[in-house]
TORPA-4810 file (N, C-alpha, C, O; in nm, 3 decimals):
<nodes>
NODE_1_13.605_19.206_-6.564_13.461_19.205_-6.582_13.419_19.298_-6.695_13.334_19.262_-6.777_M
NODE_2_13.478_19.417_-6.701_13.445_19.512_-6.807_13.484_19.457_-6.944_13.414_19.483_-7.042_K
NODE_3_13.591_19.383_-6.952_13.634_19.324_-7.078_13.530_19.223_-7.127_13.500_19.217_-7.246_L
NODE_4_13.476_19.144_-7.035_13.371_19.048_-7.071_13.248_19.121_-7.126_13.190_19.077_-7.226_K
NODE_5_13.209_19.230_-7.062_13.094_19.306_-7.108_13.119_19.365_-7.246_13.030_19.364_-7.331_Q
NODE_6_13.238_19.417_-7.269_13.273_19.474_-7.399_13.269_19.367_-7.508_13.214_19.390_-7.615_L
NODE_7_13.327_19.252_-7.480_13.327_19.143_-7.577_13.184_19.098_-7.605_13.150_19.069_-7.720_V
NODE_8_13.102_19.091_-7.503_12.963_19.049_-7.520_12.887_19.150_-7.606_12.810_19.111_-7.694_M
NODE_9_12.907_19.280_-7.583_12.840_19.384_-7.662_12.881_19.377_-7.808_12.797_19.386_-7.897_C
NODE_10_13.010_19.360_-7.833_13.059_19.350_-7.971_13.000_19.228_-8.039_12.960_19.235_-8.155_V
NODE_11_12.994_19.116_-7.970_12.938_18.993_-8.028_12.791_19.011_-8.064_12.746_18.965_-8.169_A
NODE_12_12.717_19.078_-7.978_12.574_19.101_-8.005_12.557_19.193_-8.125_12.474_19.167_-8.212_I
NODE_13_12.635_19.301_-8.130_12.622_19.395_-8.241_12.662_19.334_-8.374_12.607_19.370_-8.478_L
NODE_14_12.756_19.242_-8.373_12.800_19.179_-8.497_12.715_19.059_-8.538_12.730_19.008_-8.649_L
NODE_15_12.629_19.016_-8.452_12.545_18.900_-8.486_12.445_18.938_-8.594_12.409_19.055_-8.606_S
NODE_16_12.401_18.842_-8.671_12.303_18.865_-8.777_12.173_18.919_-8.723_12.107_18.998_-8.790_G
NODE_17_12.135_18.879_-8.604_12.008_18.923_-8.547_12.007_19.073_-8.523_11.904_19.138_-8.541_Q
NODE_18_12.120_19.130_-8.482_12.125_19.272_-8.454_12.103_19.356_-8.579_12.055_19.469_-8.571_A
NODE_19_12.138_19.303_-8.695_12.126_19.377_-8.820_12.019_19.317_-8.911_12.021_19.339_-9.032_W
NODE_20_11.926_19.242_-8.854_11.828_19.170_-8.935_11.733_19.261_-9.011_11.692_19.226_-9.122_A
NODE_21_11.698_19.376_-8.958_11.608_19.468_-9.027_11.678_19.601_-9.047_11.701_19.675_-8.952_N
NODE_22_11.712_19.631_-9.171_11.785_19.751_-9.204_11.687_19.855_-9.259_11.615_19.827_-9.354_V
NODE_23_11.684_19.975_-9.199_11.594_20.080_-9.248_11.649_20.137_-9.377_11.765_20.177_-9.386_T
NODE_24_11.563_20.142_-9.477_11.596_20.197_-9.608_11.492_20.301_-9.646_11.390_20.316_-9.578_E
NODE_25_11.517_20.373_-9.753_11.429_20.480_-9.799_11.437_20.487_-9.951_11.533_20.440_-10.011_Y
NODE_26_11.335_20.547_-10.011_11.347_20.581_-10.152_11.464_20.679_-10.162_11.478_20.769_-10.078_C
NODE_27_11.549_20.663_-10.263_11.665_20.753_-10.271_11.626_20.898_-10.297_11.525_20.926_-10.362_P
NODE_28_11.707_20.987_-10.247_11.689_21.130_-10.273_11.718_21.154_-10.421_11.811_21.094_-10.475_S
NODE_29_11.641_21.240_-10.488_11.668_21.268_-10.629_11.814_21.307_-10.656_11.869_21.273_-10.761_P
NODE_30_11.877_21.378_-10.562_12.016_21.419_-10.582_12.115_21.302_-10.575_12.228_21.314_-10.621_S
NODE_31_12.072_21.190_-10.517_12.159_21.072_-10.508_12.149_20.982_-10.631_12.230_20.891_-10.648_D
NODE_32_12.051_21.006_-10.716_12.030_20.922_-10.834_12.112_20.978_-10.949_12.098_21.094_-10.987_I
NODE_33_12.198_20.894_-11.004_12.286_20.936_-11.113_12.255_20.857_-11.240_12.229_20.736_-11.235_K
NODE_34_12.258_20.925_-11.352_12.238_20.860_-11.481_12.375_20.806_-11.524_12.468_20.883_-11.548_E
NODE_35_12.387_20.673_-11.535_12.515_20.611_-11.567_12.534_20.595_-11.718_12.647_20.602_-11.767_V
NODE_36_12.428_20.573_-11.791_12.425_20.576_-11.936_12.290_20.635_-11.972_12.201_20.639_-11.887_T
NODE_37_12.270_20.681_-12.095_12.141_20.743_-12.127_12.020_20.656_-12.090_12.002_20.546_-12.143_P
NODE_38_11.939_20.708_-11.997_11.817_20.639_-11.955_11.836_20.532_-11.850_11.739_20.467_-11.811_G
NODE_39_11.959_20.511_-11.802_11.987_20.409_-11.699_12.040_20.480_-11.575_12.133_20.560_-11.583_V
NODE_40_11.980_20.449_-11.459_12.007_20.522_-11.336_12.046_20.428_-11.223_12.002_20.313_-11.218_Y
NODE_41_12.130_20.479_-11.131_12.170_20.406_-11.010_12.172_20.504_-10.894_12.191_20.624_-10.911_K
NODE_42_12.151_20.448_-10.774_12.162_20.526_-10.650_12.203_20.430_-10.539_12.163_20.313_-10.542_A
NODE_43_12.280_20.475_-10.443_12.318_20.387_-10.332_12.199_20.363_-10.238_12.113_20.450_-10.224_P
NODE_44_12.196_20.247_-10.176_12.096_20.222_-10.072_12.139_20.298_-9.947_12.255_20.337_-9.936_T
NODE_45_12.048_20.319_-9.855_12.081_20.390_-9.730_12.189_20.315_-9.652_12.276_20.376_-9.590_A
NODE_46_12.183_20.181_-9.656_12.282_20.100_-9.587_12.418_20.103_-9.656_12.519_20.067_-9.596_G
NODE_47_12.420_20.145_-9.784_12.545_20.158_-9.857_12.602_20.030_-9.913_12.704_20.033_-9.982_G
NODE_48_12.539_19.916_-9.884_12.594_19.788_-9.928_12.543_19.745_-10.065_12.591_19.645_-10.119_A
NODE_49_12.449_19.818_-10.121_12.390_19.777_-10.249_12.343_19.900_-10.324_12.375_20.013_-10.286_D
NODE_50_12.265_19.879_-10.432_12.221_19.992_-10.513_12.076_19.979_-10.556_12.020_19.869_-10.564_E
NODE_51_12.016_20.093_-10.582_11.888_20.103_-10.650_11.920_20.108_-10.800_12.023_20.162_-10.840_W
NODE_52_11.831_20.051_-10.882_11.849_20.053_-11.027_11.723_20.104_-11.093_11.612_20.080_-11.045_Y
NODE_53_11.739_20.174_-11.203_11.621_20.220_-11.276_11.652_20.245_-11.422_11.765_20.275_-11.459_G
NODE_54_11.549_20.234_-11.503_11.559_20.269_-11.644_11.438_20.354_-11.680_11.330_20.339_-11.623_T
NODE_55_11.458_20.443_-11.775_11.350_20.528_-11.821_11.315_20.492_-11.964_11.403_20.486_-12.051_S
NODE_56_11.189_20.468_-11.988_11.142_20.440_-12.123_11.095_20.568_-12.191_11.069_20.569_-12.311_Q
NODE_57_11.084_20.677_-12.113_11.021_20.798_-12.166_11.110_20.921_-12.163_11.063_21.031_-12.192_T
NODE_58_11.237_20.908_-12.130_11.324_21.025_-12.125_11.460_20.991_-12.071_11.491_20.875_-12.042_G
NODE_59_11.541_21.095_-12.059_11.674_21.081_-12.001_11.715_21.215_-11.943_11.645_21.315_-11.958_Q
NODE_60_11.829_21.216_-11.878_11.878_21.340_-11.816_11.860_21.337_-11.665_11.821_21.234_-11.609_G
NODE_61_11.888_21.449_-11.601_11.884_21.454_-11.454_11.746_21.425_-11.396_11.643_21.453_-11.457_P
NODE_62_11.748_21.367_-11.276_11.624_21.335_-11.205_11.571_21.462_-11.141_11.646_21.539_-11.080_V
NODE_63_11.441_21.483_-11.154_11.376_21.600_-11.096_11.328_21.570_-10.956_11.406_21.571_-10.861_G
NODE_64_11.198_21.545_-10.942_11.144_21.525_-10.807_11.082_21.387_-10.790_11.041_21.321_-10.886_E
NODE_65_11.077_21.347_-10.664_11.012_21.222_-10.625_10.861_21.234_-10.647_10.802_21.338_-10.618_F
NODE_66_10.799_21.127_-10.697_10.654_21.129_-10.717_10.583_21.035_-10.623_10.496_21.078_-10.547_E
NODE_67_10.616_20.905_-10.626_10.551_20.813_-10.535_10.621_20.680_-10.528_10.694_20.642_-10.620_L
NODE_68_10.598_20.608_-10.417_10.650_20.473_-10.399_10.532_20.378_-10.387_10.426_20.414_-10.335_A
NODE_69_10.552_20.257_-10.437_10.446_20.155_-10.431_10.501_20.030_-10.364_10.611_19.984_-10.395_I
NODE_70_10.422_19.976_-10.271_10.458_19.859_-10.192_10.348_19.754_-10.208_10.230_19.785_-10.193_F
NODE_71_10.386_19.631_-10.238_10.290_19.521_-10.253_10.299_19.429_-10.131_10.404_19.370_-10.106_A
NODE_72_10.191_19.417_-10.056_10.195_19.330_-9.937_10.192_19.182_-9.975_10.127_19.142_-10.073_P
NODE_73_10.262_19.103_-9.897_10.258_18.958_-9.913_10.170_18.895_-9.807_10.117_18.785_-9.826_H
NODE_74_10.155_18.964_-9.695_10.078_18.913_-9.581_9.989_19.023_-9.526_10.004_19.140_-9.562_K
NODE_75_9.896_18.984_-9.441_9.808_19.081_-9.376_9.884_19.164_-9.274_9.992_19.126_-9.228_D
NODE_76_9.826_19.277_-9.238_9.884_19.367_-9.139_9.880_19.302_-9.001_9.777_19.248_-8.960_V
NODE_77_9.993_19.307_-8.931_10.001_19.257_-8.794_10.068_19.368_-8.711_10.182_19.406_-8.739_V
NODE_78_9.997_19.418_-8.611_10.049_19.525_-8.525_10.099_19.644_-8.606_10.208_19.695_-8.579_D
NODE_79_10.023_19.690_-8.702_10.051_19.806_-8.787_10.174_19.789_-8.876_10.229_19.887_-8.925_A
NODE_80_10.218_19.665_-8.897_10.331_19.635_-8.984_10.286_19.534_-9.088_10.218_19.436_-9.056_V
NODE_81_10.325_19.558_-9.212_10.292_19.465_-9.320_10.420_19.427_-9.394_10.507_19.511_-9.419_V
NODE_82_10.431_19.299_-9.427_10.548_19.246_-9.498_10.514_19.234_-9.645_10.403_19.194_-9.681_I
NODE_83_10.610_19.268_-9.730_10.589_19.258_-9.873_10.712_19.299_-9.950_10.824_19.265_-9.914_G
NODE_84_10.689_19.374_-10.060_10.797_19.410_-10.150_10.778_19.552_-10.202_10.668_19.591_-10.240_E
NODE_85_10.886_19.629_-10.202_10.882_19.763_-10.261_10.887_19.744_-10.412_10.988_19.698_-10.466_V
NODE_86_10.778_19.780_-10.480_10.773_19.761_-10.625_10.853_19.867_-10.699_10.922_19.838_-10.796_L
NODE_87_10.843_19.992_-10.651_10.918_20.098_-10.717_10.912_20.227_-10.637_10.822_20.248_-10.555_R
NODE_88_11.008_20.313_-10.664_11.005_20.452_-10.623_11.013_20.530_-10.754_11.110_20.517_-10.828_C
NODE_89_10.911_20.612_-10.781_10.901_20.681_-10.908_10.942_20.827_-10.899_10.914_20.895_-10.800_G
NODE_90_11.008_20.875_-11.005_11.059_21.012_-11.011_11.029_21.073_-11.147_11.027_21.003_-11.248_Y
NODE_91_11.007_21.203_-11.149_10.997_21.278_-11.274_11.139_21.319_-11.314_11.222_21.347_-11.229_A
NODE_92_11.165_21.321_-11.444_11.293_21.369_-11.494_11.281_21.518_-11.524_11.174_21.565_-11.561_L
NODE_93_11.390_21.591_-11.508_11.388_21.737_-11.526_11.350_21.779_-11.668_11.289_21.884_-11.687_Q
NODE_94_11.386_21.698_-11.766_11.361_21.734_-11.906_11.241_21.660_-11.964_11.227_21.649_-12.086_Q
NODE_95_11.155_21.610_-11.876_11.037_21.535_-11.921_11.061_21.386_-11.915_11.174_21.339_-11.935_G
NODE_96_10.958_21.312_-11.888_10.970_21.168_-11.873_10.975_21.130_-11.727_10.959_21.214_-11.638_G
NODE_97_10.996_21.002_-11.703_10.997_20.951_-11.566_11.092_20.832_-11.557_11.129_20.772_-11.658_A
NODE_98_11.132_20.801_-11.435_11.213_20.683_-11.409_11.161_20.615_-11.284_11.128_20.681_-11.185_V
NODE_99_11.153_20.483_-11.289_11.116_20.401_-11.173_11.241_20.335_-11.119_11.309_20.262_-11.191_D
NODE_100_11.270_20.360_-10.993_11.386_20.298_-10.929_11.340_20.174_-10.854_11.238_20.177_-10.784_M
NODE_101_11.414_20.065_-10.868_11.384_19.939_-10.803_11.489_19.912_-10.696_11.608_19.935_-10.715_R
NODE_102_11.441_19.862_-10.582_11.530_19.834_-10.469_11.603_19.702_-10.491_11.541_19.596_-10.492_F
NODE_103_11.732_19.708_-10.507_11.820_19.593_-10.524_11.775_19.504_-10.639_11.813_19.526_-10.754_K
NODE_104_11.693_19.405_-10.609_11.647_19.312_-10.711_11.505_19.271_-10.677_11.461_19.285_-10.563_R
NODE_105_11.434_19.221_-10.773_11.295_19.180_-10.752_11.287_19.072_-10.645_11.369_18.981_-10.641_E
NODE_106_11.188_19.083_-10.559_11.165_18.981_-10.458_11.228_19.005_-10.323_11.212_18.923_-10.233_G
NODE_107_11.302_19.116_-10.305_11.361_19.146_-10.175_11.247_19.178_-10.079_11.164_19.264_-10.108_V
NODE_108_11.243_19.110_-9.966_11.134_19.125_-9.870_11.161_19.246_-9.779_11.273_19.269_-9.734_V
NODE_109_11.054_19.321_-9.755_11.063_19.440_-9.670_10.935_19.450_-9.588_10.839_19.377_-9.611_A
NODE_110_10.936_19.542_-9.492_10.812_19.571_-9.419_10.797_19.721_-9.404_10.895_19.796_-9.403_N
NODE_111_10.671_19.763_-9.392_10.638_19.904_-9.372_10.543_19.915_-9.254_10.476_19.818_-9.216_I
NODE_112_10.539_20.034_-9.196_10.443_20.062_-9.090_10.323_20.131_-9.152_10.337_20.231_-9.223_E
NODE_113_10.206_20.079_-9.124_10.084_20.133_-9.185_10.034_20.259_-9.116_9.941_20.323_-9.165_T
NODE_114_10.093_20.295_-9.002_10.050_20.417_-8.933_10.139_20.537_-8.966_10.135_20.639_-8.898_N
NODE_115_10.219_20.524_-9.072_10.307_20.632_-9.115_10.262_20.687_-9.249_10.143_20.702_-9.273_G
NODE_116_10.358_20.719_-9.337_10.323_20.782_-9.465_10.264_20.686_-9.569_10.211_20.731_-9.670_P
NODE_117_10.273_20.557_-9.546_10.220_20.459_-9.641_10.069_20.445_-9.622_10.023_20.419_-9.511_W
NODE_118_9.993_20.462_-9.730_9.847_20.452_-9.726_9.800_20.342_-9.820_9.848_20.329_-9.932_K
NODE_119_9.706_20.263_-9.771_9.654_20.152_-9.852_9.549_20.201_-9.951_9.464_20.284_-9.918_E
NODE_120_9.556_20.147_-10.071_9.455_20.171_-10.172_9.460_20.058_-10.274_9.565_20.031_-10.331_W
NODE_121_9.347_19.993_-10.294_9.334_19.890_-10.397_9.439_19.779_-10.381_9.505_19.742_-10.478_N
NODE_122_9.453_19.726_-10.261_9.542_19.616_-10.224_9.691_19.646_-10.239_9.772_19.553_-10.241_S
NODE_123_9.728_19.772_-10.248_9.868_19.815_-10.250_9.883_19.929_-10.149_9.784_19.987_-10.103_R
NODE_124_10.007_19.959_-10.115_10.036_20.073_-10.028_10.115_20.175_-10.109_10.205_20.140_-10.185_Y
NODE_125_10.081_20.302_-10.091_10.143_20.411_-10.165_10.200_20.513_-10.067_10.143_20.538_-9.961_Y
NODE_126_10.313_20.570_-10.103_10.374_20.676_-10.024_10.407_20.790_-10.118_10.478_20.772_-10.217_C
NODE_127_10.353_20.909_-10.087_10.378_21.027_-10.169_10.450_21.137_-10.091_10.449_21.253_-10.130_E
NODE_128_10.513_21.099_-9.980_10.584_21.193_-9.895_10.708_21.246_-9.969_10.798_21.168_-10.001_N
NODE_129_10.712_21.373_-9.995_10.820_21.433_-10.075_10.945_21.465_-9.993_11.047_21.504_-10.050_K
NODE_130_10.939_21.448_-9.861_11.056_21.474_-9.778_11.164_21.369_-9.804_11.134_21.254_-9.834_E
NODE_131_11.290_21.410_-9.791_11.400_21.315_-9.802_11.382_21.211_-9.692_11.359_21.247_-9.577_V
NODE_132_11.392_21.087_-9.727_11.372_20.974_-9.635_11.228_20.966_-9.585_11.202_20.909_-9.479_R
NODE_133_11.136_21.022_-9.661_10.996_21.024_-9.621_10.925_20.891_-9.637_10.829_20.863_-9.565_G
NODE_134_10.971_20.807_-9.730_10.907_20.677_-9.754_10.999_20.566_-9.704_11.067_20.500_-9.782_C
NODE_135_11.000_20.547_-9.573_11.089_20.451_-9.510_11.028_20.311_-9.511_10.906_20.295_-9.507_A
NODE_136_11.115_20.212_-9.518_11.077_20.072_-9.505_11.196_19.998_-9.448_11.307_20.050_-9.446_F
NODE_137_11.173_19.879_-9.401_11.282_19.799_-9.345_11.300_19.674_-9.429_11.207_19.596_-9.449_K
NODE_138_11.422_19.656_-9.478_11.453_19.533_-9.549_11.457_19.420_-9.447_11.520_19.433_-9.342_E
NODE_139_11.391_19.311_-9.477_11.391_19.195_-9.389_11.497_19.099_-9.440_11.482_19.037_-9.545_V
NODE_140_11.604_19.088_-9.363_11.717_19.004_-9.403_11.708_18.872_-9.330_11.696_18.867_-9.208_V
NODE_141_11.714_18.764_-9.406_11.712_18.630_-9.345_11.845_18.606_-9.277_11.951_18.619_-9.340_R
NODE_142_11.841_18.573_-9.150_11.961_18.547_-9.073_12.005_18.404_-9.100_11.927_18.310_-9.088_V
NODE_143_12.131_18.389_-9.139_12.186_18.257_-9.168_12.202_18.176_-9.042_12.247_18.227_-8.939_A
NODE_144_12.165_18.050_-9.049_12.184_17.961_-8.934_12.326_17.910_-8.934_12.387_17.889_-9.038_K
NODE_145_12.377_17.892_-8.813_12.517_17.847_-8.800_12.520_17.707_-8.750_12.628_17.651_-8.732_R
</nodes>
């Protein structure tokens, strides 16, 4: 009987539904590395992908987080809104700025409106300077079998 329960738990955890919403965050400035002058990468919290960014106004080490911007695709339902993380912005230590983009354009995510994300002018902004302060959940489409 215990073997059946163990097999059932493993099957549930490995199913697409169990991992359908992965919590992500704007990367910590210390996790963002300049790979070539003005081009930056950072791992996602889930570790399976990367954030990408380029700076038009400078290069060198990343300084501090400034703000994240989220564009809603739908209206708020139960304090959750679905949309897209447009960018996480950072100041560079030697002047200039870099905008980090989550994976690729069009990745669907959701945020909770009762947390650090505040609505202004049809967008949501997060200026929480704490590590993992601007959390969102990537909405992963579960493949049908």
